BANU-826401 format. One record per residue (C-alpha): x, y, z. Coordinates in steps of 0.001 Angstrom, whole numbers, plus 500000, padded with zeros to 6 digits. Layout:
<nodes>
<node><c1>X</c1><c2>Y</c2><c3>Z</c3></node>
...
</nodes>
This chain:
<nodes>
<node><c1>631688</c1><c2>938115</c2><c3>743521</c3></node>
<node><c1>627410</c1><c2>937950</c2><c3>743654</c3></node>
<node><c1>626893</c1><c2>940238</c2><c3>740721</c3></node>
<node><c1>628876</c1><c2>937387</c2><c3>739065</c3></node>
<node><c1>625817</c1><c2>935335</c2><c3>739401</c3></node>
<node><c1>622917</c1><c2>937141</c2><c3>739135</c3></node>
<node><c1>623777</c1><c2>938487</c2><c3>736103</c3></node>
<node><c1>623466</c1><c2>934804</c2><c3>734175</c3></node>
<node><c1>620792</c1><c2>934227</c2><c3>735943</c3></node>
<node><c1>618235</c1><c2>937205</c2><c3>735132</c3></node>
<node><c1>619968</c1><c2>936236</c2><c3>731935</c3></node>
<node><c1>618884</c1><c2>932711</c2><c3>731458</c3></node>
<node><c1>615356</c1><c2>933944</c2><c3>732505</c3></node>
<node><c1>615052</c1><c2>935999</c2><c3>729860</c3></node>
<node><c1>616121</c1><c2>933421</c2><c3>727639</c3></node>
<node><c1>612580</c1><c2>931523</c2><c3>728819</c3></node>
<node><c1>610422</c1><c2>933977</c2><c3>728612</c3></node>
<node><c1>611628</c1><c2>934275</c2><c3>725618</c3></node>
<node><c1>611366</c1><c2>931031</c2><c3>723776</c3></node>
<node><c1>607464</c1><c2>930452</c2><c3>725403</c3></node>
<node><c1>606550</c1><c2>933595</c2><c3>723979</c3></node>
<node><c1>607896</c1><c2>931652</c2><c3>720524</c3></node>
<node><c1>606114</c1><c2>928655</c2><c3>721237</c3></node>
<node><c1>603038</c1><c2>931189</c2><c3>722643</c3></node>
<node><c1>602979</c1><c2>932212</c2><c3>718776</c3></node>
<node><c1>602493</c1><c2>928929</c2><c3>717335</c3></node>
<node><c1>599780</c1><c2>927857</c2><c3>719427</c3></node>
<node><c1>597670</c1><c2>930941</c2><c3>717286</c3></node>
<node><c1>596787</c1><c2>931442</c2><c3>713663</c3></node>
<node><c1>599901</c1><c2>931843</c2><c3>711779</c3></node>
<node><c1>598177</c1><c2>933797</c2><c3>708637</c3></node>
<node><c1>595412</c1><c2>935664</c2><c3>708457</c3></node>
<node><c1>592070</c1><c2>933447</c2><c3>707495</c3></node>
<node><c1>591108</c1><c2>934025</c2><c3>703780</c3></node>
<node><c1>588151</c1><c2>932548</c2><c3>701327</c3></node>
<node><c1>589088</c1><c2>931360</c2><c3>698278</c3></node>
<node><c1>587301</c1><c2>929114</c2><c3>695368</c3></node>
<node><c1>589797</c1><c2>926387</c2><c3>693752</c3></node>
<node><c1>591800</c1><c2>927039</c2><c3>690346</c3></node>
<node><c1>594744</c1><c2>927043</c2><c3>688024</c3></node>
<node><c1>597092</c1><c2>929775</c2><c3>687778</c3></node>
<node><c1>594432</c1><c2>931522</c2><c3>685090</c3></node>
<node><c1>591519</c1><c2>930681</c2><c3>686932</c3></node>
<node><c1>590657</c1><c2>927867</c2><c3>685224</c3></node>
<node><c1>589189</c1><c2>924363</c2><c3>686782</c3></node>
<node><c1>588594</c1><c2>922095</c2><c3>684417</c3></node>
<node><c1>586039</c1><c2>918917</c2><c3>684798</c3></node>
<node><c1>585761</c1><c2>916467</c2><c3>682741</c3></node>
<node><c1>581961</c1><c2>915306</c2><c3>681357</c3></node>
<node><c1>580295</c1><c2>912318</c2><c3>679387</c3></node>
<node><c1>578418</c1><c2>912853</c2><c3>676521</c3></node>
<node><c1>575116</c1><c2>911132</c2><c3>676717</c3></node>
<node><c1>574905</c1><c2>911964</c2><c3>680506</c3></node>
<node><c1>574320</c1><c2>915250</c2><c3>683271</c3></node>
<node><c1>576555</c1><c2>914480</c2><c3>684971</c3></node>
<node><c1>577647</c1><c2>916619</c2><c3>688322</c3></node>
<node><c1>581391</c1><c2>918530</c2><c3>688602</c3></node>
<node><c1>582274</c1><c2>920745</c2><c3>691624</c3></node>
<node><c1>583236</c1><c2>924349</c2><c3>692135</c3></node>
<node><c1>585687</c1><c2>924084</c2><c3>695483</c3></node>
<node><c1>585338</c1><c2>926796</c2><c3>698698</c3></node>
<node><c1>588128</c1><c2>926826</c2><c3>700181</c3></node>
<node><c1>589146</c1><c2>928692</c2><c3>703689</c3></node>
<node><c1>592734</c1><c2>929327</c2><c3>704370</c3></node>
<node><c1>595081</c1><c2>929454</c2><c3>707482</c3></node>
<node><c1>596720</c1><c2>927140</c2><c3>710067</c3></node>
<node><c1>593539</c1><c2>926363</c2><c3>712189</c3></node>
<node><c1>590487</c1><c2>925395</c2><c3>711624</c3></node>
<node><c1>587141</c1><c2>927550</c2><c3>712142</c3></node>
<node><c1>585452</c1><c2>927173</c2><c3>715173</c3></node>
<node><c1>582072</c1><c2>928952</c2><c3>713397</c3></node>
<node><c1>580157</c1><c2>927791</c2><c3>710009</c3></node>
<node><c1>580789</c1><c2>930429</c2><c3>707421</c3></node>
<node><c1>578864</c1><c2>930788</c2><c3>704085</c3></node>
<node><c1>579760</c1><c2>931634</c2><c3>701183</c3></node>
<node><c1>578103</c1><c2>932600</c2><c3>698098</c3></node>
<node><c1>578327</c1><c2>932478</c2><c3>694483</c3></node>
<node><c1>577242</c1><c2>934551</c2><c3>691621</c3></node>
<node><c1>578315</c1><c2>934750</c2><c3>687687</c3></node>
<node><c1>580572</c1><c2>936631</c2><c3>686605</c3></node>
<node><c1>581053</c1><c2>937149</c2><c3>682328</c3></node>
<node><c1>583775</c1><c2>939236</c2><c3>682852</c3></node>
<node><c1>586221</c1><c2>937083</c2><c3>684382</c3></node>
<node><c1>586212</c1><c2>935020</c2><c3>681271</c3></node>
<node><c1>586102</c1><c2>937984</c2><c3>679276</c3></node>
<node><c1>589795</c1><c2>939364</c2><c3>680256</c3></node>
<node><c1>590705</c1><c2>935658</c2><c3>680021</c3></node>
<node><c1>590049</c1><c2>935991</c2><c3>676325</c3></node>
<node><c1>591900</c1><c2>939133</c2><c3>676325</c3></node>
<node><c1>594834</c1><c2>938289</c2><c3>677906</c3></node>
<node><c1>595326</c1><c2>934846</c2><c3>676055</c3></node>
<node><c1>594219</c1><c2>935552</c2><c3>673151</c3></node>
<node><c1>593723</c1><c2>939078</c2><c3>672819</c3></node>
<node><c1>591965</c1><c2>939965</c2><c3>669112</c3></node>
<node><c1>592169</c1><c2>936630</c2><c3>667964</c3></node>
<node><c1>588293</c1><c2>935926</c2><c3>668637</c3></node>
<node><c1>588121</c1><c2>932932</c2><c3>666730</c3></node>
<node><c1>590066</c1><c2>931124</c2><c3>669848</c3></node>
<node><c1>587744</c1><c2>932794</c2><c3>672635</c3></node>
<node><c1>586674</c1><c2>930243</c2><c3>675225</c3></node>
<node><c1>582672</c1><c2>930571</c2><c3>675137</c3></node>
<node><c1>580088</c1><c2>930639</c2><c3>678170</c3></node>
<node><c1>578493</c1><c2>927805</c2><c3>678389</c3></node>
<node><c1>574947</c1><c2>928350</c2><c3>677157</c3></node>
<node><c1>572680</c1><c2>927802</c2><c3>680580</c3></node>
<node><c1>570622</c1><c2>925487</c2><c3>678637</c3></node>
<node><c1>573570</c1><c2>922617</c2><c3>679279</c3></node>
<node><c1>573462</c1><c2>922980</c2><c3>683083</c3></node>
<node><c1>572323</c1><c2>924026</c2><c3>686297</c3></node>
<node><c1>573331</c1><c2>925004</c2><c3>689617</c3></node>
<node><c1>570547</c1><c2>924263</c2><c3>692184</c3></node>
<node><c1>572330</c1><c2>926952</c2><c3>694877</c3></node>
<node><c1>574634</c1><c2>928968</c2><c3>694979</c3></node>
<node><c1>575792</c1><c2>929296</c2><c3>698453</c3></node>
<node><c1>577743</c1><c2>926949</c2><c3>700164</c3></node>
<node><c1>579031</c1><c2>926558</c2><c3>704288</c3></node>
<node><c1>582585</c1><c2>926290</c2><c3>704862</c3></node>
<node><c1>581371</c1><c2>924422</c2><c3>708351</c3></node>
<node><c1>583457</c1><c2>923932</c2><c3>711881</c3></node>
<node><c1>582156</c1><c2>920667</c2><c3>712832</c3></node>
<node><c1>583480</c1><c2>919253</c2><c3>709407</c3></node>
<node><c1>587475</c1><c2>918002</c2><c3>709987</c3></node>
<node><c1>587368</c1><c2>919426</c2><c3>705755</c3></node>
<node><c1>588803</c1><c2>923070</c2><c3>704763</c3></node>
<node><c1>586755</c1><c2>922989</c2><c3>701806</c3></node>
<node><c1>582527</c1><c2>923448</c2><c3>701065</c3></node>
<node><c1>581329</c1><c2>921996</c2><c3>697081</c3></node>
<node><c1>579274</c1><c2>923760</c2><c3>695000</c3></node>
<node><c1>577373</c1><c2>920889</c2><c3>692264</c3></node>
<node><c1>577183</c1><c2>921923</c2><c3>688964</c3></node>
<node><c1>575339</c1><c2>919776</c2><c3>686985</c3></node>
<node><c1>576213</c1><c2>919721</c2><c3>683051</c3></node>
<node><c1>574955</c1><c2>917856</c2><c3>680318</c3></node>
<node><c1>577640</c1><c2>918098</c2><c3>677260</c3></node>
<node><c1>575125</c1><c2>916931</c2><c3>674221</c3></node>
<node><c1>575248</c1><c2>919139</c2><c3>671308</c3></node>
<node><c1>578466</c1><c2>920324</c2><c3>672342</c3></node>
<node><c1>581638</c1><c2>921179</c2><c3>669556</c3></node>
<node><c1>585127</c1><c2>919520</c2><c3>670911</c3></node>
<node><c1>586576</c1><c2>922595</c2><c3>668635</c3></node>
<node><c1>585061</c1><c2>925117</c2><c3>671400</c3></node>
<node><c1>586041</c1><c2>925594</c2><c3>675122</c3></node>
<node><c1>583141</c1><c2>925914</c2><c3>677191</c3></node>
<node><c1>583554</c1><c2>927971</c2><c3>680339</c3></node>
<node><c1>580842</c1><c2>929287</c2><c3>683542</c3></node>
<node><c1>582020</c1><c2>931892</c2><c3>685267</c3></node>
<node><c1>582079</c1><c2>932165</c2><c3>688402</c3></node>
<node><c1>583121</c1><c2>934685</c2><c3>691885</c3></node>
<node><c1>582482</c1><c2>934779</c2><c3>695115</c3></node>
<node><c1>579602</c1><c2>937778</c2><c3>695797</c3></node>
<node><c1>579512</c1><c2>937311</c2><c3>699925</c3></node>
<node><c1>580622</c1><c2>935326</c2><c3>703025</c3></node>
<node><c1>579665</c1><c2>935894</c2><c3>706324</c3></node>
<node><c1>583149</c1><c2>935943</c2><c3>707918</c3></node>
<node><c1>586882</c1><c2>936680</c2><c3>707070</c3></node>
<node><c1>587512</c1><c2>937834</c2><c3>704278</c3></node>
<node><c1>588214</c1><c2>937111</c2><c3>700193</c3></node>
<node><c1>590582</c1><c2>937021</c2><c3>698396</c3></node>
<node><c1>590953</c1><c2>939150</c2><c3>695642</c3></node>
<node><c1>593674</c1><c2>936743</c2><c3>693557</c3></node>
<node><c1>591491</c1><c2>934087</c2><c3>694026</c3></node>
<node><c1>587901</c1><c2>934948</c2><c3>693985</c3></node>
<node><c1>586995</c1><c2>934024</c2><c3>690569</c3></node>
<node><c1>586897</c1><c2>930662</c2><c3>688750</c3></node>
<node><c1>586138</c1><c2>929474</c2><c3>684834</c3></node>
<node><c1>584313</c1><c2>925915</c2><c3>685490</c3></node>
<node><c1>585818</c1><c2>924667</c2><c3>682307</c3></node>
<node><c1>583529</c1><c2>921666</c2><c3>680478</c3></node>
<node><c1>586108</c1><c2>918961</c2><c3>679194</c3></node>
<node><c1>583767</c1><c2>916464</c2><c3>676555</c3></node>
<node><c1>584509</c1><c2>912858</c2><c3>676659</c3></node>
<node><c1>582987</c1><c2>909459</c2><c3>675878</c3></node>
<node><c1>584089</c1><c2>905778</c2><c3>676139</c3></node>
<node><c1>586032</c1><c2>905893</c2><c3>673428</c3></node>
<node><c1>587872</c1><c2>909824</c2><c3>673494</c3></node>
<node><c1>588643</c1><c2>912649</c2><c3>675637</c3></node>
<node><c1>589500</c1><c2>916280</c2><c3>675323</c3></node>
<node><c1>591031</c1><c2>915459</c2><c3>678397</c3></node>
<node><c1>594148</c1><c2>915466</c2><c3>676582</c3></node>
<node><c1>594457</c1><c2>914640</c2><c3>672684</c3></node>
<node><c1>593522</c1><c2>910611</c2><c3>672382</c3></node>
<node><c1>595257</c1><c2>908854</c2><c3>669778</c3></node>
<node><c1>594238</c1><c2>905315</c2><c3>667613</c3></node>
<node><c1>596980</c1><c2>903795</c2><c3>665461</c3></node>
<node><c1>595887</c1><c2>903212</c2><c3>661897</c3></node>
<node><c1>597620</c1><c2>899869</c2><c3>659292</c3></node>
<node><c1>595977</c1><c2>898988</c2><c3>656552</c3></node>
<node><c1>595532</c1><c2>899740</c2><c3>652603</c3></node>
<node><c1>595246</c1><c2>902526</c2><c3>651016</c3></node>
<node><c1>594017</c1><c2>902569</c2><c3>647467</c3></node>
<node><c1>594072</c1><c2>905514</c2><c3>644633</c3></node>
<node><c1>591645</c1><c2>905021</c2><c3>642332</c3></node>
<node><c1>593208</c1><c2>906675</c2><c3>639113</c3></node>
<node><c1>592518</c1><c2>907683</c2><c3>635664</c3></node>
<node><c1>595807</c1><c2>905437</c2><c3>634725</c3></node>
<node><c1>595030</c1><c2>902797</c2><c3>637289</c3></node>
<node><c1>593752</c1><c2>901900</c2><c3>640367</c3></node>
<node><c1>597726</c1><c2>901953</c2><c3>642622</c3></node>
<node><c1>597747</c1><c2>900147</c2><c3>646413</c3></node>
<node><c1>599922</c1><c2>900494</c2><c3>648906</c3></node>
<node><c1>600179</c1><c2>899578</c2><c3>653007</c3></node>
<node><c1>599927</c1><c2>902562</c2><c3>655225</c3></node>
<node><c1>600569</c1><c2>903511</c2><c3>658727</c3></node>
<node><c1>598869</c1><c2>906591</c2><c3>660498</c3></node>
<node><c1>598618</c1><c2>908213</c2><c3>664235</c3></node>
<node><c1>595716</c1><c2>909697</c2><c3>664254</c3></node>
<node><c1>593563</c1><c2>911868</c2><c3>666468</c3></node>
<node><c1>590106</c1><c2>911341</c2><c3>667781</c3></node>
<node><c1>587534</c1><c2>913554</c2><c3>669383</c3></node>
<node><c1>584360</c1><c2>912720</c2><c3>671177</c3></node>
<node><c1>580893</c1><c2>913942</c2><c3>669553</c3></node>
<node><c1>578275</c1><c2>911781</c2><c3>671542</c3></node>
<node><c1>578158</c1><c2>908976</c2><c3>674118</c3></node>
<node><c1>578454</c1><c2>906386</c2><c3>670693</c3></node>
<node><c1>580321</c1><c2>908467</c2><c3>668085</c3></node>
<node><c1>583727</c1><c2>910143</c2><c3>667127</c3></node>
<node><c1>585272</c1><c2>912373</c2><c3>664520</c3></node>
<node><c1>588559</c1><c2>911369</c2><c3>662675</c3></node>
<node><c1>590374</c1><c2>912235</c2><c3>659802</c3></node>
<node><c1>589736</c1><c2>910307</c2><c3>656225</c3></node>
<node><c1>592748</c1><c2>908040</c2><c3>655084</c3></node>
<node><c1>595669</c1><c2>909235</c2><c3>655876</c3></node>
<node><c1>594936</c1><c2>912436</c2><c3>656560</c3></node>
<node><c1>595737</c1><c2>913873</c2><c3>659940</c3></node>
<node><c1>596321</c1><c2>917578</c2><c3>662162</c3></node>
<node><c1>598119</c1><c2>919164</c2><c3>665298</c3></node>
<node><c1>595418</c1><c2>919106</c2><c3>668145</c3></node>
<node><c1>595155</c1><c2>922731</c2><c3>668662</c3></node>
<node><c1>596667</c1><c2>924160</c2><c3>665225</c3></node>
<node><c1>593874</c1><c2>922785</c2><c3>663004</c3></node>
<node><c1>591398</c1><c2>925486</c2><c3>661586</c3></node>
<node><c1>587759</c1><c2>924988</c2><c3>660798</c3></node>
<node><c1>588212</c1><c2>924383</c2><c3>656746</c3></node>
<node><c1>590364</c1><c2>921547</c2><c3>657510</c3></node>
<node><c1>588110</c1><c2>920172</c2><c3>659710</c3></node>
<node><c1>584953</c1><c2>920168</c2><c3>657055</c3></node>
<node><c1>587358</c1><c2>919620</c2><c3>653962</c3></node>
<node><c1>588478</c1><c2>916237</c2><c3>655588</c3></node>
<node><c1>586288</c1><c2>915399</c2><c3>658948</c3></node>
<node><c1>583944</c1><c2>911993</c2><c3>659460</c3></node>
<node><c1>582512</c1><c2>910324</c2><c3>662166</c3></node>
<node><c1>582576</c1><c2>906596</c2><c3>662998</c3></node>
<node><c1>579473</c1><c2>905510</c2><c3>665167</c3></node>
<node><c1>580086</c1><c2>902862</c2><c3>667252</c3></node>
<node><c1>576561</c1><c2>900675</c2><c3>667605</c3></node>
<node><c1>575248</c1><c2>898215</c2><c3>669899</c3></node>
<node><c1>575184</c1><c2>895436</c2><c3>667865</c3></node>
<node><c1>578941</c1><c2>896109</c2><c3>667001</c3></node>
<node><c1>578632</c1><c2>897532</c2><c3>663565</c3></node>
<node><c1>580317</c1><c2>900930</c2><c3>662319</c3></node>
<node><c1>578480</c1><c2>903981</c2><c3>660625</c3></node>
<node><c1>580928</c1><c2>906092</c2><c3>658934</c3></node>
<node><c1>579562</c1><c2>909625</c2><c3>658031</c3></node>
<node><c1>580414</c1><c2>913039</c2><c3>656507</c3></node>
<node><c1>581461</c1><c2>915595</c2><c3>659465</c3></node>
<node><c1>581602</c1><c2>918455</c2><c3>657203</c3></node>
<node><c1>581872</c1><c2>918385</c2><c3>653295</c3></node>
<node><c1>583557</c1><c2>915445</c2><c3>653099</c3></node>
<node><c1>582086</c1><c2>913036</c2><c3>650705</c3></node>
<node><c1>582249</c1><c2>909593</c2><c3>652099</c3></node>
<node><c1>580945</c1><c2>906242</c2><c3>651111</c3></node>
<node><c1>580547</c1><c2>903082</c2><c3>653734</c3></node>
<node><c1>581644</c1><c2>899892</c2><c3>651093</c3></node>
<node><c1>580366</c1><c2>896641</c2><c3>651575</c3></node>
<node><c1>582894</c1><c2>894870</c2><c3>653395</c3></node>
<node><c1>581444</c1><c2>891439</c2><c3>655402</c3></node>
<node><c1>585230</c1><c2>891219</c2><c3>657482</c3></node>
<node><c1>584434</c1><c2>895694</c2><c3>657662</c3></node>
<node><c1>583290</c1><c2>897895</c2><c3>659540</c3></node>
<node><c1>582928</c1><c2>896300</c2><c3>662711</c3></node>
<node><c1>584279</c1><c2>896695</c2><c3>666662</c3></node>
<node><c1>585248</c1><c2>894580</c2><c3>668927</c3></node>
<node><c1>588182</c1><c2>894668</c2><c3>672070</c3></node>
<node><c1>590935</c1><c2>891846</c2><c3>672184</c3></node>
<node><c1>591971</c1><c2>890172</c2><c3>674698</c3></node>
<node><c1>594110</c1><c2>892851</c2><c3>675804</c3></node>
<node><c1>591252</c1><c2>895460</c2><c3>675910</c3></node>
<node><c1>592070</c1><c2>897223</c2><c3>673201</c3></node>
<node><c1>589846</c1><c2>898596</c2><c3>670918</c3></node>
<node><c1>589641</c1><c2>897640</c2><c3>667253</c3></node>
<node><c1>588242</c1><c2>899448</c2><c3>664351</c3></node>
<node><c1>587791</c1><c2>897641</c2><c3>661403</c3></node>
<node><c1>587093</c1><c2>900099</c2><c3>658644</c3></node>
<node><c1>586486</c1><c2>899789</c2><c3>654504</c3></node>
<node><c1>585197</c1><c2>903004</c2><c3>653159</c3></node>
<node><c1>586324</c1><c2>905714</c2><c3>650203</c3></node>
<node><c1>586487</c1><c2>908992</c2><c3>649750</c3></node>
<node><c1>587062</c1><c2>911704</c2><c3>647276</c3></node>
<node><c1>590444</c1><c2>913305</c2><c3>646998</c3></node>
<node><c1>592337</c1><c2>915481</c2><c3>645579</c3></node>
<node><c1>595910</c1><c2>913651</c2><c3>645092</c3></node>
<node><c1>599311</c1><c2>913608</c2><c3>643131</c3></node>
<node><c1>600622</c1><c2>910538</c2><c3>642092</c3></node>
<node><c1>604116</c1><c2>910666</c2><c3>639796</c3></node>
<node><c1>603682</c1><c2>914568</c2><c3>639163</c3></node>
<node><c1>600211</c1><c2>914153</c2><c3>638357</c3></node>
<node><c1>597604</c1><c2>915962</c2><c3>639996</c3></node>
<node><c1>593823</c1><c2>914933</c2><c3>639669</c3></node>
<node><c1>590696</c1><c2>914080</c2><c3>642012</c3></node>
<node><c1>589827</c1><c2>910574</c2><c3>642310</c3></node>
<node><c1>588258</c1><c2>908044</c2><c3>645085</c3></node>
<node><c1>590596</c1><c2>906929</c2><c3>647564</c3></node>
<node><c1>589749</c1><c2>902917</c2><c3>648998</c3></node>
<node><c1>590435</c1><c2>902652</c2><c3>652949</c3></node>
<node><c1>590585</c1><c2>899223</c2><c3>654238</c3></node>
<node><c1>592207</c1><c2>899941</c2><c3>657532</c3></node>
<node><c1>591955</c1><c2>898749</c2><c3>660967</c3></node>
<node><c1>592895</c1><c2>901302</c2><c3>664273</c3></node>
<node><c1>593916</c1><c2>900347</c2><c3>667394</c3></node>
<node><c1>593438</c1><c2>902152</c2><c3>670540</c3></node>
<node><c1>595295</c1><c2>901340</c2><c3>673453</c3></node>
<node><c1>593249</c1><c2>903085</c2><c3>677082</c3></node>
<node><c1>596123</c1><c2>901934</c2><c3>679330</c3></node>
<node><c1>598125</c1><c2>904930</c2><c3>677665</c3></node>
<node><c1>595978</c1><c2>906769</c2><c3>679384</c3></node>
<node><c1>595769</c1><c2>905258</c2><c3>682914</c3></node>
<node><c1>597833</c1><c2>906958</c2><c3>685406</c3></node>
</nodes>
């Protein structure tokens, strides 16, 4: 009869020991600590930089694991152009016109390629600043600073996340390349045909690109394009620049080969914000274009009297 009581007692004790062992394993590190650089799946990390300024962005170095480090870890990065070469080949193959570009060192500085993950910090990461001056960069190109982990003072580096493609995104107060910026244009288009002027009301959604701190690029008239699907020939043919001056006047000029002239309309060619915070551009200009009207094609002046509206709240998170 005593055996009947001994067996349950032994089983209960074994169960308690097993439970203790299972609890103890969760008290320690569950995963191997690894060092890696923050990025998307394609190793890209995008950072917005305002035109007209030199601004800092940051590369983030992480230490993975369930427990905090108990001693400082030094991580050093280095330039790694091979990561950019691999990205271009995988995404664009032989279409070099679409390749992302290596950002020229004249546009950025990295004062220190090393950072320290601190044991006494509550964070699991540390930052390496990159100071970028985007002035002179084109909105039609992708600019990259490729980096990778060169060395660590402790732990292992994740080979799949050892590199980062730091992408410089251009922006100003009126447009950004972080996403597509749209302006709504409404106005009157007048074709200066050989048989006489023909005027009509028009409404177009325009794609806007930032060029400088106070300058944007837009296609003339009713011409527009699909982002990421526009050719340099189209840009040179139809693009013009609009400069927003401090006195609220506008300057309109050709971006490439477009023949364009500002017109002297006292009620146009200025900008303002309305009571809703919307940006309004009142523009009056003419440009040379080849048009077809009633089956007849000819080259003539196209006169535009238009209002462009930008609603910043559409892009706020």
